[in-house]
N, C-alpha and C positions, 0 to 999 in steps of 0.2 A: 833624581832616579833616572838609568838610562838602560832601565828594562825592557827588550823587545819580544813584540809578540810575534813568531815566526809564524808560518804557513804551517806546520803543524800543532803547535798551539791553538790556531784559531779551530783546525779540523777537530781538535782533539774536544774543545770548549764546544761545538756545535753538537759533537756526538755526546755530551756529557750530559748537556741539559734535555736531550732526549725530545727534541720537536719531532711533531707530528706533523710532517711535512703537507702528507695528503690531506690534512682537514686545513691545514693552514691555508695551501694553494688551492681550496675548492675543488675536492677532489682531483689532484694533479692537473686544472686544466690552467693553471697561473704560476706552476712551479719553475718555468723558466725565468719569469717576473721575477719571484721572490729570491731564487737563487743569484738573478743579478744583482739585485738590491742588497743579497746578504755580501755579496763581494766587493760592492762598492764604499759599506758602512766597514768591513776587514781587510783595510789596506794588505797585500801582505808585508812581513817584516816592519811593524807601524808599531811605534814606542806607545806606551803603557797612556801617555800624558798626552799623547794625539787621537787616542782611541777613544778618549774619555771626552776631549774637544767635540770631537765626532757627535756622540752624543747629547752633548749638553747642546749642540748648534739644532740637532733636531728638534731637540724638546722645545727650545726657541721659535722654534719654524712651526709648529703644531702646536694651540694651545688649548685644544679639547680633544673629546671623542675617547673611543676603547682603545685607538692606534698609541695615543700618549700613555697608557698604563703601559701595554706591552713594551714599547720601548723603558719606561723605567724599570718595569720589570727585567728584562735584558740586562741594563746596566747593574742592578743587583747581583744577578747572577754571574758576572763577569768580575765583580769584587770580590766575591766568595770564591770563586775560581783561584785568582790569583792569590787570594787570604791561602788556598789550600795548597796548589801545586806550583805557585810560586814562593812561597813563605815569605809572605811580604806583611809587615806589620800594617796594626792600622793607622799607625802616623802617616807612614810613607804611602798607603793609598788614600787618606785624605787629602793631600798634599797632589795627590795626581788626579783624582776625580775632583778638585775644586769643591770638595763637601765638607760640611763640620765632624769633625772625631768622633762626637755623640751619636750621631745619624749612621758612619760607618760602622761603627758595634752595634746599633740595633739592629740593624740588617743581619750583621752575622751572630749576634745572637738568636735571632727567629729563626735563621737556618739552621741552626745546631740543635735548639731546642724543640722543632719539629721532628730531627730522625733520633734524638736520644731527652726524651721528654723524663727518665727518671733521673736523669743529672742536670734538670733544670735551675734548683738550687747553686749548683758550682758552677754554672754556665753563667748566670745571673752574676756571682760575683768576681767572675773573669774579664766580662765585657763590662763591668762598670768603670765608666770615665765620669770623676766628680769634679775633675780641673786639669788644667793644661799641665801640672805635673804629676797626670797619676803614672802609675808603673803600670796601668794598662794599656797604655797608648804605644807601648815596644810589644805586645803581647805578639807571637808568631804561632802558626799552625803547631809546630813541631812541638813547642813547651804545652802546648793546650793538649795536643795527642798525649804526650807522655806523663801528665800529671795525671788526664780523665780517662786515659787507657781508650782510645779510639781506636778504630778499625782504620786499615789502611785503604780503603775502598769508600768513598762516601757517595751516593747519588747525589746527581745535582738537583733532578727536580724527583716530585713525590707523583703517584698516580692519581691522586686529588686535583691536581693544579690543572686550571680550565686553560693557563696562560701557554702551556705547551701545544692546543690544537685551536687556536683563536684563529678565526677567518680573516685575518688583517687584510689583506686583498681584498674584501669586499666592500671595505668604507669607504670613504669621501676620500678622507684625509691620504689612503693609499696613492693617489692619482697625483697628488702634491708632490708627496716623497720622492714615487715612480721619477717626475719632472725634473725635480731636483737634482737627484743621484742616478738618473737613469743612465747616464754618458759619462762614461771614466775619464774625466777632464781632469784628474789629480786636483794639484793644491787648489788651482784656480777655480776650478767647481766647488771646494771647500769653502774659500772666500767668498763665492757668490751666495752659500747658503749662510754665512755668516754677516754680510751684509744684508739681506733678506730679513734676517732673525733683528736686527737692530733696528731698520726704518719701521718693525711692525711689532713695535715691543709694546708691552701691556698699558704703559703711559699712553703712549700714543693715541691707542686702539680706545682709552676712556677717553681721552679729550675727546676725537673725534666722534666718539659717540656722544658724549655728554651735548657738543654744539648741536649735533643733529637733532637731539632730545627737545632741546633749547627752540629751535629752526622750527620744529612740527608742532610745540606748542603756540607759538607765535601765531603760526597760521592758522591753527584752530580759533584762538582767541580772537583772531581778526576777523575770519568767517560767521562765527555766529553772532560778531557785532554788526555785521554787514548785514545778515540776513534777517536778525531784529529788528534792525532800521526798516526793511522790506516789508516785512510783515505787519509792523505799526503803520506803515503807510496804507496797507492794503484794508488794516480794519478802520483804520479811518475814515478811508473812503467809502465803505460799505455800511457802516453804523452810522444811523441817524439819530439825534436827542432829541426826545419832545420837551421844551420849555415854554413857560409863558414869556409873553411879549409884551410888556410893560410899555413899550414906546407908541405902540399902535391901539391905546384904549380910546374908544368912543367920549367923545366930549361929550357926547347930545344926553347923555345917560345921568341921572340923577337916584338917590335912593327917596322914598317915601314909603312913611309907615301907613300901616294899615288902619288904625286909630290913632287920633289926637288928643292928647289930655291938656286941656290948658291951665293957667295957673290958679285959676277961680275954682276951677274943681276938687283944690285939695288944699283949698284954704279948712282953717279948724279954728273956733274961738280957744282962747285962754280958758274959761270955765269948763267947757266940755274936756278939754285936755287935762284938767288937775281932777275931773271926773273920774276919768280911763286911770288914771295913776292909782287912784285910790280903790277901786275896785282890782286891779293887778297886784297891788300888794297884799290885798286883802285873801286873795285867791293862795297868794303865796306861802303866807303864814297859820294859814288856817291848817288845825288838825283837825287828821281823822280818826276819831277813836273806835277802827275797826279791828276788834280781838279777835284772831282766828288761833282756837287752843285744841290741841287733838291728846288729847291721853290714853295711854295704854292701858287697858282694864287686863287684870291676870288673876284666877283663880288658883288658891292653892286646896288640893286635894289633900285630905288625911284618910288614915289606914282605919281609925275610930275615933270615936269621941271623947276613949282615954287617952288620945296623943294632944287633947289641947292643953294649953297650959293653965294650971289654974290661976295664975294671976296674969292678967293682959298687960300689965304696968311693965312687969318685970319678966315679960316672956325676950324681949330684946338683947337682955339680958345673959342668958341661959345660953350654956354653950351646948351644942352639937355633941353625939359620941363619935363621930364621924372627925371632930374637929382638933386637931393637936394644939398642943398648948401653947408652943412655940411652933413659927410659921417660918418656912422659908429653909435656908440651908442648900440650895442646891443651885442654883443659879451662880454665874459667874462671878468673882468678884476680884477685881484689880490688887487687892490687896490683901488677898487671904494667902495665907499659907500652909493650909490643910486641904486635902483632897477629899469631894463627893461627887459621887456616881451616880449615874440615873441609868438604869434597864429599863428600855422599852419594848412589850411584847405584845404581840397579837394573838391570840387563840380563838378559836371555833368553840372548842371545850372548855370554859375559862377553871369550871371547878376541878377538872381534873389535872390542870397546869398548876393551880394551887395547890391539891395534894404532891404534886410531885416537886414543889417548891418547899413544901412543909419536910418533907423527907430530907431534903437537904440541910433543912436549917437544923435537924436532927442531929447531923453530921459534923459541923461547924459551930464552935462556941459564938455564936451571934447575941445580940441583945437588941430589946426595944429602946429605940431612940425617946418615944416620948407615952402618951397615956390611949394612943391607939393600938391596940392589938394588931400586931402582923397578921395579913391574910384578911381583912375586914373587908366585906362586900360592899361597895357605894355604886349610886347608880353610873352605870358605864363600863362596870370592871372591880378588878380588886389591886388591892394594893398594900406593898410592905416597905414598913418604915424600919431601917435596922442599923446596926454597930455591927461590921464586922471587922476580925482580928487582920490585921494589915501583913500578918507571915503567910496568913491562908485567902487572901483577900483574891489574887490573881486565880488559884484553883476555883475558889468560889464562884468568882464573876465566871471563867471557862466552863461550868457546870450548869450554870443557870442558863448562859446563854446556847446551850446545846438543848434544852427541853422545848424551845420553840424558836420560832426567827424574833431575834432580838437585835435592836439598838443596841448601843453601849455608849453613854455621852459622861464626858469626864470634866468638871467646874472645878473652881477653887473656894473655898468658903474661909467667912472667917470664924464662925460657929466652931465652938470645942465641943469635943465629946471624951469620951474614956483614952486615957493614955494607952498609944499605938493601937489604933484603931481609925478606922474611917466611916462617913456616913456611905449606908446604900439605900436607894429608895427605886422598888420593883413595881414596876405599872403593867397589871395582865389587862391589855383592852379588848372585850369581848366584842365578837365579830358577828 
């Protein structure tokens, strides 16, 4: 590629990207320095390969900060300018800038989508490069212009771009760039910049910083160890422990008991010992026939003399009118296959609640379970023992529970009943 950037091309490019020189040079205070820096970057009649080599050397020289973002933005604008006004294809620009073709295509795609957002899908297809044999590698602006019917004049920068007015002369990296490109020394100055960029490569900086980190860490560890030893000596000198000294015990001291018991005082004859054993065994096996009985007595209150049973011998065999013939059937049974329900209600006026339940029984085909009539009053409340058809069971329970505050319990039972009916026990507790 022997394309040359003339002075006219460079001036057109500077005007095309619409730089805000007043803002870049901090209200014009550093305008001369910026213009000198611009002339050092864009040499007159320089080849495109050499121009991109200057950009790459600058990016090697500065590794961080906003200034590196501005240089990358300027390089991307130059790629778009060459693609539009020099009619260079993506493959040629990739070779000149030493950048991957996919990166060049992405830069151009974003540039055109920002100006023609309604053609985004078509632009994506045109700049899509899947491999090295893709036809889009040789895409030129003239072909793109004819296919998408683009205008002849395309703005280099949008109004919302902040890079056009970035105050690059105020950053610390600006002095580094100015010292490297401030004097027009031609190719010798460019070789100096390349040499500095190579000596301060990212790998060299990484290993130097790693070595410095190890050195600082070793110094910290050594300092902590020395300080710990000094502090231990300080504690040893200032702390004294009180402990018994068994080497200086007085030898003239001896233990003396207050009372002395001689062997003769504890002697006992065999006869006395046997007598004591007999007394002890007799006390151990002695039975104490102490009986403490407490029996609770209760009285049965009868309503009248007629309520007395005729024969007291068979009184226990008689069945109460409140007692069912078959008991149970509502507790949960793990082997049960039928359902039973208990409706537990509390009421201030049990009689009124009973009447309301009786009215419901007339509307449903319920049956009495055993010998106790539904609604029988017993001490503590009123209860109903019923068979309710399964088809109307849900409606029945819903209406019963709406009369008073109720709790419905469901359980399995093994006791049978009429076909298609379930057992329902209603208990109305008087408050």
